[in-house]
C-alpha positions in Angstrom: -143.3 162.4 268.4 -141.5 164.4 266.2 -143.0 167.0 264.4 -143.3 166.9 260.6 -144.6 170.3 260.6 -142.6 173.4 258.4 -140.5 175.7 260.6 -143.0 178.7 259.4 -145.6 176.7 261.5 -143.5 176.0 265.0 -145.1 179.0 267.1 -148.4 177.2 266.8 -146.8 174.0 267.1 -145.4 175.2 270.6 -148.3 176.9 271.9 -150.5 173.6 271.0 -148.2 171.3 272.6 -147.3 173.1 275.4 -151.4 173.8 276.5 -151.7 170.2 275.8 -149.0 169.3 278.6 -150.4 172.0 280.9 -153.6 170.2 280.8 -154.3 167.9 284.2 -155.0 164.1 284.0 -158.2 162.8 284.4 -157.7 161.5 287.4 -155.5 164.1 289.1 -157.7 165.1 292.1 -158.0 161.7 293.3 -154.0 161.3 292.8 -153.7 164.8 294.5 -155.5 163.2 297.5 -153.4 160.0 297.7 -150.0 162.3 296.9 -150.2 165.9 297.4 -148.2 168.2 295.2 -145.1 169.7 296.9 -142.6 172.1 295.8 -139.8 170.0 293.7 -137.1 172.1 296.1 -138.4 172.4 299.6 -141.2 170.1 299.6 -144.1 172.7 301.0 -147.9 172.2 299.6 -148.3 173.6 295.9 -150.9 173.5 293.5 -149.8 171.5 291.4 -147.1 168.6 290.7 -143.4 169.6 289.5 -143.9 173.4 290.7 -141.9 175.9 293.2 -143.6 177.3 295.7 -143.5 181.1 295.7 -140.4 181.8 298.0 -138.6 179.2 295.9 -139.3 180.8 292.4 -138.1 183.9 293.9 -134.8 182.7 294.6 -134.2 181.5 291.0 -132.2 184.2 289.3 -133.6 184.3 285.8 -131.1 185.4 282.9 -132.8 187.8 280.8 -132.2 190.6 278.1 -130.0 192.7 278.0 -127.3 189.7 277.3 -124.7 188.8 275.0 -126.0 187.8 271.9 -123.1 185.1 271.6 -122.8 183.9 274.6 -126.0 184.7 276.3 -123.7 186.3 279.4 -126.0 189.1 281.3 -125.0 192.3 280.3 -124.7 195.4 282.8 -127.3 197.5 280.8 -129.3 197.6 277.6 -126.5 199.4 275.7 -126.5 200.2 272.0 -125.4 196.8 269.6 -121.7 196.9 269.1 -119.8 196.7 265.9 -120.9 196.3 262.5 -123.0 193.4 262.6 -125.4 195.2 265.0 -124.6 192.9 268.1 -124.4 193.4 271.6 -121.3 191.6 272.6 -120.0 190.5 275.8 -115.9 191.1 276.2 -115.8 187.4 277.0 -117.1 186.9 273.5 -114.8 188.8 271.9 -111.6 188.0 273.7 -112.5 184.6 273.5 -115.0 183.5 270.8 -116.9 180.5 271.3 -116.4 177.6 268.8 -120.6 177.9 269.0 -122.7 180.1 267.3 -124.9 181.3 270.3 -125.7 180.2 273.4 -128.6 180.6 276.1 -129.0 179.6 279.6 -132.3 179.9 281.7 -130.9 180.7 285.1 -127.5 181.3 286.9 -126.3 178.3 289.3 -127.5 179.7 292.6 -128.5 177.7 295.5 -132.1 176.6 294.5 -131.3 175.8 290.9 -128.3 174.1 291.9 -130.1 171.9 294.3 -132.9 171.0 291.4 -130.0 170.2 289.1 -128.2 168.3 291.5 -131.4 166.5 292.5 -131.9 165.4 288.9 -128.2 164.7 287.8 -126.9 162.6 290.6 -130.2 161.7 292.5 -132.4 160.8 289.3 -135.0 163.1 290.8 -137.4 163.7 287.6 -140.2 165.3 289.2 -139.2 169.2 287.9 -138.2 167.9 284.5 -141.5 169.4 283.0 -141.0 172.5 284.8 -137.1 172.6 283.5 -138.5 172.0 279.7 -140.8 175.2 280.1 -138.4 177.3 281.3 -135.7 175.6 278.7 -138.6 176.6 275.9 -138.6 179.8 276.6 -135.2 181.0 277.0 -133.9 179.1 273.7 -137.3 179.8 271.6 -135.1 181.7 269.1 -133.1 178.6 268.9 -135.9 175.9 269.0 -137.4 178.1 265.9 -135.0 177.2 263.5 -133.3 173.8 264.8 -133.0 170.6 262.9 -132.3 168.3 265.6 -131.9 168.1 269.5 -128.9 166.9 270.8 -127.9 165.9 274.3 -124.0 166.5 275.6 -123.1 162.7 275.6 -121.6 160.9 278.8 -119.0 158.1 278.3 -120.6 154.6 277.9 -119.0 153.4 281.4 -120.3 156.7 283.5 -123.8 156.2 281.4 -123.5 152.5 283.0 -122.9 153.7 286.6 -125.7 156.8 286.2 -127.8 155.1 283.8 -129.6 158.0 282.6 -128.3 161.0 280.4 -130.0 163.9 282.3 -128.8 166.2 279.2 -130.8 163.2 277.1 -133.7 163.9 279.7 -134.2 167.7 279.3 -133.7 167.0 275.2 -137.1 164.5 275.1 -138.7 166.9 277.7 -137.9 169.7 275.0 -139.3 167.6 272.2 -142.2 167.1 273.8 -143.0 170.3 273.7 -142.0 171.5 270.4 -141.5 168.1 268.3 -138.3 168.5 267.3 -136.6 165.4 266.4 -133.9 164.2 269.1 -130.4 162.4 268.0 -128.7 160.4 271.0 -126.6 158.8 268.7 -124.6 160.4 266.3 -122.5 162.7 269.0 -120.2 160.2 271.2 -117.8 160.7 273.9 -115.3 158.5 272.9 -113.1 158.7 275.5 -113.4 159.1 279.3 -112.7 162.3 281.0 -112.4 163.6 284.4 -115.0 165.3 286.1 -115.3 168.9 285.2 -115.9 170.3 288.6 -112.9 172.1 290.3 -110.7 172.0 286.9 -109.6 175.5 286.0 -110.2 176.6 282.1 -107.7 175.4 280.3 -107.6 171.9 282.3 -110.6 171.7 281.5 -110.2 172.2 277.6 -107.2 170.1 277.9 -109.7 167.4 279.6 -112.1 167.1 276.7 -109.9 167.8 273.4 -110.4 165.4 270.9 -113.0 163.8 273.7 -116.0 163.7 271.0 -116.7 162.1 267.7 -119.5 161.7 265.1 -120.1 158.1 263.9 -119.3 157.9 260.1 -122.7 156.5 259.2 -124.5 159.4 261.3 -122.4 162.4 259.0 -125.3 162.5 256.8 -127.8 163.4 259.5 -125.4 166.3 260.6 -124.3 167.6 257.3 -125.9 171.0 256.8 -128.6 170.9 260.0 -129.2 173.3 262.6 -128.0 171.6 265.4 -129.1 172.8 269.2 -126.7 171.4 272.1 -128.6 170.7 275.3 -126.6 170.4 278.3 -127.6 170.9 282.2 -124.8 173.9 283.2 -122.2 175.5 281.2 -119.3 176.7 282.9 -116.7 177.9 281.3 -118.2 176.3 278.1 -114.9 173.9 276.9 -117.2 170.7 277.0 -120.1 172.3 274.3 -117.1 174.0 272.7 -115.4 170.4 272.1 -118.9 169.2 270.8 -119.2 172.1 268.6 -115.9 171.7 266.9 -116.7 168.2 266.3 -120.4 168.7 264.9 -119.0 171.5 262.4 -116.0 169.3 261.6 -119.0 166.7 260.6 -120.6 169.2 258.3 -123.4 170.8 260.6 -124.4 174.2 259.8 -124.9 176.1 262.8 -124.6 174.6 266.4 -126.2 177.0 269.3 -126.1 175.8 273.0 -129.1 175.6 275.3 -128.6 175.0 279.1 -130.1 174.9 282.2 -128.1 176.8 284.3 -124.8 178.9 284.1 -122.3 179.0 286.4 -118.8 180.8 286.4 -119.8 183.6 284.1 -116.6 185.5 284.2 -116.0 188.4 282.2 -119.7 190.2 281.9 -118.9 193.8 280.8 -119.8 194.8 277.5 -117.3 196.5 275.0 -118.8 199.9 273.6 -117.4 201.3 270.2 
């Protein structure tokens, strides 16, 4: 359920919900005998359901600081902040500033992470959702503390009908369980079908999603003045979340941050020094 507690109480609220989510079910020992817990990637035995074994965990390339304060792009070293605003900025953020305010990703889109994302996205395998939610809570903690709404990148209605679910919405609801922040899956719509972004160049991706999103007029009041946290599974060039952020800000959103499970195609990630 969404929380009604003020933002200053959120750290305690997050901790309470995270602790509650880690408690085992009363019948867990019996269920573990019937269906022993296995690694969500390689299927080797593990201590609890929805976990990775140590070797698979070791293959997840988590993105940690230092990283660009705007795009979340990893930086090669922890240099001093650049510019008058005292932010650590990547060359990518300076040369091609995104339309969203700030972005973060849990990990690089390596082999294990790719397999986990594809199992969820194309195979409707949800056993890793609780793990993904905890990862995203840690990666996006500072964003979640100030967010008013969690919003998934939407699918077009025919794609949603074919797939039967939106994986980004599933991640939103997992984060709602851990934070109590309201999820809005209705306001932002993909108003036309777009080609799959896989295999497209950066320019083609931007053209593909140009004017593809809209806000339902009756929902604009919900967006105005709000801090929105946009959720997606994978970020490559950022064209899709840029298009979503542009639409949300045009409708009055005060801030649009982006949190994704994995980041691919990082491009230029060198920090510019003054």
